[in-house]
C-alpha positions in Angstrom: 0.0 0.0 0.0 1.5 3.3 -1.1 1.1 6.7 0.6 -1.8 8.6 -1.0 -0.3 11.7 -2.6 -2.3 14.8 -3.5 -2.8 15.7 -7.2 -1.1 19.1 -7.3 -2.5 19.9 -10.8 -5.1 17.8 -12.6 -5.3 19.8 -15.8 -4.9 17.9 -19.1 -3.6 19.0 -22.5 -7.1 19.9 -23.8 -7.8 21.9 -20.6 -4.7 24.0 -21.1 -5.5 24.6 -24.7 -9.1 25.7 -23.9 -7.8 27.9 -21.1 -5.3 29.6 -23.5 -8.1 30.2 -26.1 -10.3 31.7 -23.5 -7.5 34.2 -22.6 -6.9 35.4 -26.2 -9.7 38.1 -26.2 -8.3 39.5 -23.0 -4.6 39.7 -24.0 -4.9 39.9 -27.9 -8.3 41.2 -29.0 -7.1 41.7 -32.6 -6.5 38.0 -32.8 -9.8 36.7 -34.3 -8.9 33.5 -36.0 -9.0 30.7 -33.3 -9.2 27.7 -35.7 -6.7 24.9 -35.5 -5.0 25.9 -38.8 -3.9 29.2 -37.3 -0.1 29.2 -36.5 -0.8 30.9 -33.1 -3.1 28.0 -32.1 -0.4 25.6 -33.2 2.1 27.2 -30.9 -0.5 27.3 -28.1 -1.0 23.5 -28.5 2.8 23.0 -28.4 3.1 25.0 -25.2 0.2 23.1 -23.7 2.0 19.9 -24.4 5.1 21.2 -22.7 3.1 22.4 -19.7 1.4 19.0 -19.5 4.8 17.3 -19.2 5.8 19.7 -16.4 2.5 19.0 -14.6 3.2 15.3 -14.9 6.6 15.7 -13.3 5.2 18.0 -10.7 3.0 15.1 -9.4 5.9 12.6 -9.3 7.9 12.3 -6.1 11.3 10.6 -6.5 12.4 7.9 -4.1 15.1 10.0 -2.6 12.6 12.6 -1.7 10.2 10.0 -0.2 13.1 8.8 2.0 13.7 12.3 3.2 10.0 12.8 4.0 9.9 9.5 5.8 13.0 10.4 7.9 11.2 13.6 9.0 8.6 11.5 10.8 11.2 9.1 12.2 10.9 6.2 9.7 13.9 4.8 8.0 13.8 1.5 5.9 15.0 -1.3 8.1 18.3 -3.0 7.1 18.6 -6.8 7.0 18.0 -8.6 10.3 19.8 -11.7 11.4 18.1 -14.9 12.5 18.6 -15.9 16.1 18.5 -19.3 17.9 19.9 -21.1 20.8 22.7 -23.7 20.7 23.1 -26.6 23.1 26.1 -28.9 23.6 26.8 -32.4 25.0 30.4 -33.2 25.9 32.1 -36.4 24.9 33.7 -38.6 27.5 37.1 -37.4 28.3 36.4 -33.8 27.2 37.5 -31.1 29.7 35.0 -30.3 32.4 34.1 -27.6 32.0 34.9 -26.8 28.4 35.2 -23.1 27.8 33.8 -21.7 24.5 34.6 -18.2 23.5 32.1 -15.7 22.2 32.0 -15.4 18.5 32.6 -19.1 17.9 31.0 -20.1 14.6 28.8 -23.1 13.9 27.3 -24.2 10.6 24.0 -25.7 9.5 22.3 -26.3 6.2 19.2 -24.7 4.8 16.6 -26.8 2.9 18.6 -26.2 -0.3 21.8 -27.5 1.2 23.5 -24.2 1.5 25.8 -23.7 4.5 24.6 -21.1 7.0 26.9 -20.0 9.7 25.9 -18.9 13.2 28.1 -17.3 15.9 27.7 -17.5 19.6 27.1 -14.1 21.2 28.7 -14.7 24.6 31.3 -17.0 26.2 30.1 -20.2 27.9 31.5 -22.9 30.1 30.1 -26.3 29.0 29.7 -28.9 31.7 29.3 -32.7 31.7 26.4 -32.4 34.1 23.0 -33.4 32.8 19.6 -32.2 33.9 17.8 -35.2 35.4 14.5 -33.8 36.9 12.4 -30.7 37.1 9.7 -30.5 39.8 7.6 -27.9 41.5 6.8 -27.6 45.2 3.8 -25.6 46.4 0.9 -25.8 48.8 -0.3 -29.0 47.1 3.1 -30.7 47.6 5.5 -31.8 44.9 4.6 -32.1 41.3 7.0 -33.7 38.9 7.4 -31.8 35.6 10.2 -34.0 34.2 8.1 -35.8 31.6 6.7 -32.6 30.2 10.2 -31.1 29.9 11.6 -34.2 28.2 8.8 -34.1 25.6 9.3 -30.4 25.0 5.8 -29.8 26.2 4.9 -26.5 27.9 4.8 -26.5 31.7 4.3 -23.9 34.4 7.3 -23.7 36.7 5.3 -22.1 39.5 1.9 -23.5 38.7 -1.2 -21.8 37.3 -1.5 -19.5 40.3 2.3 -18.6 40.6 1.9 -17.9 44.3 4.6 -16.6 46.6 6.7 -19.4 48.2 6.3 -21.7 45.2 9.6 -23.4 44.2 10.8 -24.8 40.9 13.7 -27.2 41.4 16.3 -28.5 38.9 18.1 -31.7 39.7 21.5 -32.4 38.0 23.6 -35.5 37.6 26.8 -34.0 39.1 28.1 -30.9 40.7 29.0 -27.8 38.8 32.5 -26.4 39.2 32.6 -23.4 41.5 33.5 -20.0 40.1 32.7 -20.8 36.5 29.4 -19.6 34.8 26.9 -22.2 33.8 23.9 -21.4 31.5 20.3 -22.4 31.8 18.4 -21.1 28.7 14.6 -20.6 28.8 12.0 -19.8 26.2 8.5 -19.0 27.2 5.0 -19.1 25.8 3.4 -16.0 24.4 4.4 -12.9 22.3 5.1 -11.0 25.5 8.4 -13.0 25.9 9.9 -12.7 22.4 12.7 -10.4 21.1 10.2 -7.7 19.9 8.8 -7.4 23.4 12.3 -7.1 24.8 13.1 -4.3 22.3 9.9 -2.5 23.2 10.7 -2.7 26.9 14.2 -1.4 26.2 12.9 1.6 24.3 10.4 2.3 27.1 13.1 2.2 29.7 15.3 4.6 27.7 12.5 7.0 27.2 11.7 7.0 31.0 15.4 7.6 31.7 15.1 10.9 29.7 11.8 12.0 31.3 13.4 14.6 33.6 16.5 15.9 31.8 18.0 19.2 33.2 16.7 21.1 30.1 13.1 20.5 31.2 13.6 22.5 34.4 11.1 22.6 37.2 8.2 21.9 34.8 9.2 18.3 34.7 6.4 16.2 36.0 7.6 13.4 38.3 6.7 10.0 37.0 6.9 6.8 39.1 10.2 5.0 38.6 10.1 2.4 35.9 11.4 -1.2 35.8 15.1 -0.8 35.4 18.2 -2.9 34.7 19.8 -3.4 38.1 22.7 -5.4 39.3 25.1 -6.9 36.8 24.7 -6.0 33.1 21.9 -7.9 31.5 19.8 -8.4 34.7 16.4 -7.1 34.1 14.1 -6.2 37.0 10.4 -7.1 36.9 7.9 -4.5 38.0 6.5 -6.7 40.7 7.7 -10.2 41.2 11.1 -11.1 42.8 12.7 -14.5 42.4 15.4 -16.0 44.6 17.8 -18.6 43.2 19.4 -21.0 45.7 21.7 -24.1 45.5 22.1 -27.0 47.9 25.6 -26.7 49.2 27.9 -26.3 52.2 27.5 -23.3 54.4 29.1 -22.4 57.8 30.2 -26.0 58.3 26.7 -27.4 57.6 24.8 -28.3 54.4 21.6 -26.5 53.3 20.1 -24.0 50.9 22.3 -21.0 50.0 21.0 -18.0 48.1 22.9 -16.7 45.1 23.7 -13.0 45.2 23.4 -11.1 41.9 25.4 -8.2 43.3 28.5 -10.5 43.7 28.1 -11.9 40.1 26.7 -15.2 41.3 23.5 -14.9 39.3 22.7 -13.1 36.1 19.0 -13.3 35.3 18.4 -12.3 31.7 14.8 -13.6 31.7 13.4 -10.7 33.8 12.0 -13.2 36.3 10.8 -15.7 33.7 9.0 -13.2 31.5 11.5 -12.8 28.6 13.3 -15.5 26.5 16.8 -15.6 27.8 19.3 -17.3 30.0 20.0 -17.7 33.7 23.8 -17.6 34.3 24.8 -19.2 37.5 28.3 -18.9 39.0 28.5 -20.9 42.2 30.5 -19.3 45.0 31.0 -22.7 46.7 30.7 -26.4 46.1 27.4 -28.0 45.2 26.5 -30.8 47.5 24.4 -33.9 46.9 20.9 -33.7 48.2 19.5 -36.6 50.3 17.5 -37.7 47.2 20.7 -38.4 45.4 20.8 -35.4 43.0 22.5 -32.0 43.0 19.8 -29.3 43.3 19.3 -25.7 42.3 16.0 -24.1 42.9 14.1 -20.9 42.1 11.5 -19.5 44.5 8.9 -16.7 44.2 10.0 -14.6 47.1 7.8 -11.5 46.7 5.3 -9.7 44.4 3.0 -11.3 42.0 3.0 -12.2 38.3 0.6 -10.5 35.8 0.2 -14.0 34.3 1.7 -17.4 35.1 4.9 -18.0 33.2 4.9 -21.1 30.9 8.2 -22.6 29.9 8.4 -24.0 26.3 12.1 -24.9 26.3 14.7 -25.5 29.1 18.2 -26.0 27.9 21.3 -26.7 30.0 24.6 -25.5 28.4 22.5 -23.2 26.1 23.9 -20.1 24.5 22.3 -17.6 22.2 23.6 -17.5 18.6 22.8 -15.3 15.6 23.2 -15.7 11.9 25.6 -12.8 11.6 29.3 -13.5 11.0 32.3 -11.4 10.3 33.4 -10.8 6.7 37.0 -11.0 5.5 40.2 -11.9 7.3 42.1 -10.6 10.3 44.2 -7.6 9.5 46.2 -5.1 11.6 44.2 -1.9 11.2 45.5 1.1 13.2 46.1 -0.3 16.7 43.6 -3.1 16.4 43.4 -6.6 14.8 40.1 -6.6 13.0 38.4 -8.9 10.5 38.1 -6.7 7.5 37.5 -6.9 3.8 39.0 -4.7 1.1 36.3 -2.8 -0.9 38.7 -1.3 -3.5 40.9 1.7 -4.3 39.8 5.3 -4.5 40.0 6.9 -7.9 39.9 10.4 -6.3 36.6 11.4 -7.9 33.6 12.7 -6.1 30.6 10.7 -4.8 32.4 7.3 -5.1 30.3 4.3 -4.4 31.5 0.8 -3.4 29.5 -2.4 -3.3 29.7 -4.8 -0.4 30.1 -8.4 -1.1 27.5 -9.4 1.5 24.7 -7.4 3.1 25.4 -6.2 6.7 23.2 -7.1 9.6 21.1 -4.6 11.5 23.5 -2.7 13.7 21.3 -1.9 16.7 20.2 -5.2 18.2 20.8 -7.6 21.0 23.7 -9.7 22.1 22.9 -12.5 24.5 19.3 -11.2 24.3 20.5 -8.1 26.1 20.7 -4.6 24.6 23.9 -3.3 23.2 25.2 -0.1 21.7 27.7 -1.6 19.2 29.1 -0.3 15.9 29.2 -3.4 13.8 30.1 -1.5 10.6 33.4 0.4 10.5 35.2 2.0 7.5 38.9 2.7 7.1 41.2 4.0 4.5 45.0 3.3 4.2 47.0 6.1 2.6 50.8 6.5 2.7 50.9 3.8 5.5 48.5 5.8 7.6 45.1 4.6 8.7 42.0 6.9 8.9 38.6 5.8 10.2 35.6 7.4 8.6 32.3 8.3 10.4 28.9 6.9 9.3 26.1 9.5 8.7 22.6 9.2 7.4 23.3 11.8 4.7 25.8 14.5 3.7 23.5 17.5 4.4 25.5 18.7 7.3 28.9 17.5 6.1 31.7 20.0 5.3 34.6 19.7 2.9 37.0 18.2 5.4 34.5 15.9 7.2 35.4 12.2 6.8 31.8 11.0 6.4 30.3 8.2 4.4 26.7 7.0 3.9 25.9 3.3 4.3 22.8 1.9 2.5 22.4 -1.6 4.2 19.4 -2.4 2.0 21.4 -2.1 -1.2 24.8 -3.0 0.4 26.6 0.2 -0.8 29.0 2.7 0.7 29.0 6.2 -0.7 31.6 9.0 -0.1 31.1 12.8 -0.3 31.6 15.0 -3.4 34.2 17.4 -1.9 31.7 20.1 -0.9 29.6 17.9 1.3 31.9 15.3 2.7 35.6 14.6 2.0 36.7 12.6 -1.1 39.1 9.8 -0.3 42.6 10.5 -1.7 43.5 8.8 -5.0 44.8 5.2 -4.6 43.7 5.1 -1.0 42.8 1.5 0.0 39.4 1.2 1.5 38.6 -1.5 4.1 35.3 -2.3 5.9 34.7 -4.4 8.9 31.2 -5.7 9.5 29.0 -8.7 10.1 27.0 -10.1 7.3 23.8 -12.1 7.3 21.7 -14.2 4.9 18.6 -12.4 6.3 15.5 -14.5 5.8 17.5 -17.4 4.3 19.0 -17.8 7.8 15.7 -18.9 9.3 16.4 -22.6 9.8 14.4 -25.4 11.4 15.3 -26.9 14.8 18.1 -29.4 15.0 19.8 -28.2 11.8 22.9 -26.4 13.2 25.1 -29.4 14.2 28.8 -28.7 13.3 31.6 -26.5 14.4 32.5 -24.4 11.4 36.0 -24.8 9.8 36.1 -21.1 9.0 38.9 -18.5 9.0 37.4 -17.0 12.1 37.4 -20.3 14.1 40.9 -21.1 12.9 42.0 -17.8 14.3 40.3 -18.5 17.6 41.5 -22.1 18.1 44.9 -21.8 16.4 44.5 -23.5 13.1 42.5 -26.1 11.2 43.6 -29.2 13.2 42.7 -27.4 16.4 39.1 -26.9 15.1 38.9 -30.6 14.4 40.1 -31.4 17.9 37.6 -29.0 19.4 34.8 -30.7 17.4 35.9 -34.1 18.8 35.0 -32.8 22.3 31.3 -32.9 21.5 28.9 -35.8 21.1 26.1 -33.5 20.0 25.7 -29.9 18.9 22.2 -28.7 18.0 19.7 -25.9 18.0 16.7 -27.1 20.0 14.6 -24.1 18.9 14.2 -22.9 15.3 16.3 -20.0 14.1 13.9 -17.2 13.6 13.8 -13.4 13.1 15.9 -13.2 9.9 14.4 -10.6 7.5 15.4 -9.0 4.3 16.0 -5.3 4.0 12.8 -3.3 4.1 11.7 -1.9 0.8 10.6 1.7 0.3 6.9 0.6 -0.1 7.3 -1.3 3.2 8.5 1.8 4.9 5.6 3.8 3.4 3.2 1.2 4.8 4.7 1.7 8.2 4.1 5.4 7.8 0.5 4.9 6.9 0.0 2.6 9.9 1.5 5.3 12.1 -0.8 7.9 10.7 -3.8 5.6 11.4 -2.7 4.8 15.0 -2.3 7.7 17.3 0.7 7.6 19.6 -1.1 9.9 22.0 -3.9 9.2 24.4 -6.8 11.4 23.4 -10.0 9.3 23.4 -10.9 6.6 25.9 -10.2 4.0 23.3 -6.7 5.4 22.9 -6.1 5.1 26.7 -7.3 1.5 26.6 -5.3 0.6 23.5 -2.1 2.1 24.9 -2.5 0.5 28.3 -2.8 -2.9 26.7 0.5 -2.5 24.9 2.5 -1.2 27.8 5.9 -2.8 27.4 6.7 -5.4 30.0 3.2 -6.0 31.4 0.5 -8.5 30.7 -3.1 -7.2 30.8 -6.2 -9.2 30.1 -8.6 -6.3 30.1 -8.7 -2.5 30.5 -11.7 -0.3 31.2 -11.6 3.5 31.0 -13.8 6.1 32.6 -13.8 9.9 32.0 -14.6 12.5 34.7 -15.0 9.8 37.3 -13.0 8.3 40.1 -13.9 5.0 41.7 -13.4 6.3 45.2 -15.8 9.2 44.6 -18.6 7.8 42.4 -21.0 10.6 43.1 -18.6 13.4 42.3 -17.8 14.7 38.8 -13.9 14.7 38.5 -13.4 17.0 35.5 -10.2 16.2 33.5 -9.7 12.9 35.1 -9.3 9.6 33.2 -9.5 6.5 35.3 -8.2 3.2 34.0 -9.2 0.0 35.6 -6.8 -2.7 34.7 -7.1 -6.5 34.9 -4.1 -8.9 34.8 -4.5 -12.6 34.4 -3.8 -13.4 38.1 -5.3 -14.2 40.6 -7.6 -16.2 38.3 -10.7 -16.0 40.4 -10.4 -12.2 41.0 -7.7 -10.6 38.9 -6.0 -7.8 40.8 -3.0 -5.7 39.6 0.1 -5.3 41.8 1.3 -1.8 42.8 4.2 -2.3 40.4 1.9 -3.1 37.5 -0.3 -0.1 38.1 2.8 2.0 38.4 4.2 0.7 35.1 1.0 1.4 33.2 0.7 4.9 34.8 4.2 5.8 33.8 3.7 4.7 30.2 0.5 6.7 29.8 1.8 9.8 31.7 4.0 10.8 28.7 1.2 10.1 26.2 -1.7 11.9 27.7 -2.9 15.4 26.7 -1.6 18.2 28.9 -4.2 19.0 31.5 -5.5 15.4 31.7 -4.9 13.5 34.9 -4.6 9.7 34.7 -5.4 7.4 37.5 -4.7 3.6 37.2 -6.7 1.7 39.8 -7.6 -1.9 40.6 -11.1 -3.2 40.0 -13.7 -3.3 42.7 -15.6 -6.6 42.9 -18.9 -7.5 44.4 -19.2 -11.2 45.4 -22.3 -12.8 44.1 -23.5 -16.2 45.3 -26.5 -18.2 44.2 -28.8 -20.4 46.3 -30.9 -22.7 44.1 -33.0 -25.8 44.1 -32.9 -27.7 40.9 -34.8 -30.7 39.5 -32.5 -33.1 37.5 -33.5 -35.2 34.6 -34.1 -38.9 35.2 -31.1 -41.3 35.3 -28.5 -38.5 35.8 -25.7 -38.1 38.3 -26.9 -35.4 40.7 -23.4 -34.8 42.1 -22.0 -34.2 38.7 -24.9 -31.8 37.8 -24.2 -29.9 41.0 -20.6 -29.4 40.1 -21.4 -28.4 36.5 -23.9 -25.8 37.8 -21.3 -24.3 40.2 -18.7 -24.2 37.4 -21.2 -22.5 35.0 -22.1 -19.9 37.6 -18.4 -19.2 38.5 -17.7 -18.7 34.8 -20.8 -16.4 34.3 -19.7 -14.1 37.1 -16.0 -14.1 36.2 -14.7 -10.6 35.4 -12.7 -11.8 32.4 -14.7 -14.7 31.0 -18.2 -14.0 32.3 -21.1 -11.8 31.4 -23.9 -12.3 28.8 -21.4 -12.3 25.9 -18.7 -14.3 27.7 -16.2 -11.4 27.2 -16.0 -10.4 30.9 -18.6 -9.0 33.2 -19.5 -5.5 31.9 -18.4 -2.6 34.1 -21.3 -1.6 36.4 -23.8 -4.0 34.9 -26.5 -5.3 37.3 -27.0 -9.0 37.9 -30.4 -10.0 36.6 -32.3 -12.9 38.1 -33.6 -14.1 34.7 -30.1 -14.4 33.2 -28.9 -16.5 36.2 -31.9 -18.8 35.8 -31.0 -19.2 32.1 -27.4 -20.1 33.0 -28.6 -22.9 35.4 -31.3 -24.1 33.0 -28.7 -24.6 30.2 -26.5 -26.9 32.2 -26.8 -30.5 30.9 -29.0 -32.7 33.0 -31.1 -29.9 34.5 -34.8 -30.3 33.9 -35.9 -27.1 35.5 -35.2 -24.7 38.4 -37.6 -25.0 41.4 -36.3 -22.0 43.4 -33.4 -19.5 43.2 -32.1 -16.6 45.3 -29.2 -14.3 44.8 -26.7 -13.3 47.6 -24.6 -10.2 47.4 -21.3 -10.0 49.4 -22.3 -13.0 51.5 -25.5 -11.3 52.7 -29.0 -12.6 53.0 -30.6 -14.2 50.0 -32.9 -12.0 47.9 -35.3 -12.8 45.2 -34.7 -9.7 43.0 -31.9 -8.4 40.9 -28.6 -7.2 42.4 -27.6 -3.6 41.5 -23.9 -2.7 41.0 -22.1 0.6 41.3 -21.0 2.0 37.9 -17.4 1.0 38.6 -18.0 -2.4 40.1 -17.8 -5.9 38.6 -18.9 -9.3 39.9 -16.9 -12.3 41.1 -18.4 -15.7 42.1 -19.1 -16.2 45.7 -20.2 -19.4 47.5 -23.1 -21.1 45.8 -25.6 -23.4 47.5 -27.0 -25.7 45.0 -29.5 -28.5 45.8 -30.2 -31.0 43.1 -33.4 -33.2 43.5 
């Protein structure tokens, strides 16, 4: 879909000719012959044809102008993106324990057409011989074994469907980990809220909040509640509410027991944001891991405080897992300036203006993630070698602000070209200067491979430089019995085309980034980065604490997470995160309050006649379940989309719910009970800001 452009001039050739003829009596009254054989009319038709060509060009907008216009609204075509996956390793008998593996090590897989596709690890890892034997959960109901679901790669809830405080998820290993060396547990979770895009959105939101009160804003800066922040070691993300504690069963003060891992001392690096983002848990034991009485070596994770918006669901749990991306260095190692860099020679400068050089492979997107954590890394660098002197050039979006002596260049990652200045805007490389580039290339969408397709250590120049030659690469490969990617490599995408960027601009035009209407407030609240909301209700000029007072200029948002399931209630941290997100998007003069819902407990007392030859106990359970669902704030109501805000409970609808239960012949008597009060035979009225939850039902089946 292209951007609709206005027609600046819709006149055609015949319109221009007729307009010229109409002006003849005004400017040349002595000219009386207006027929087509007149030479003046012939000239007029010629000029009309020339004008029509000018009008045609007037309505055309070249691509370079479109790119400028898009940049004015903050939209730039996306460069190629690299696919990402997770690699796991199993060590061969006799291999060192642990086996260190440097960041940047390359592995190779094959796409469906048999073409080799290289991936590189994005962090160092210590691979251990230990195996994960069991996964189990301990909560109020006792111990639940999750091992079978984990082995079948089936989804499981580490803290159960309620994710209550005190619930523990334990991991049992076959042997102890070496103390002082980092060991990785990699997790992927169910839902779009845990993927890379969600992490990027959360990162942008944290960066915006960090700039909310810059010194230039002065005393007019409105305080905003502090956001979720990255705390502790780099890569450790803090959740807005829940806090987890990781412990290992080891020796402490002469005894054996559970010892907490301290992130401040580098013993724990939680990149999953308390099991809400795909990432890894890096554990560095400060002391020896001891054998538990059940025979295994245990590490456990416990919900210490706060509450989840929704229960986390693990899709993959990988020991010795490390993130990898399909972006590998191009060229060979060369001494450039004071560094040893992997670089490729682009060519020689001929000394002319606006020189352009083509890259052999497309570069990956520069602003991304390493180890699923944000980085600010310059992956593309450009150097020239002239008279044995190295000069590094600076990348710019264009040459508009460049002077004659500015060593600037423009990189077009979509086309894979590097362009230098013309001498007026940007310096021209000296004649015969050798031009080198260092960057990482990607196969973009061709790097999206299926699971279990990356299985070999690459015999590449990069790996040979790491391990010290080709034979060393072969020896390193012999240390593994298995190398694989348990999850598919996803996220690779080709460079965005200009029509694609235009489509994003249209989408931005149609979706307001500001909170103006009530629907805007609800939409923006639901997409608040880092939170999970099941439902949002918005009220204008009203406050739940003062239902009889008109609160002019106040917008009240009632938010519903997924937990607790019976009566969803947001934590203070969740309300704070949503309020901070909306505070920068509201209209000046509008006050925003984010509150929790107010529930009225509704119970039913009924006497029911069952159909012949039916199980009365089962009918009673089905009636209670149907009533609980009907009164549920997220699943109930007449349309099963959640109980409407402030809607009364009508006796006739409750009778219908009971009557539709299988095995019910008819209802003999029914009363409603509000907030555990006395039964009443009429309807129950709700305040405009209230909702219902199911109370205790008294059902008698005859």
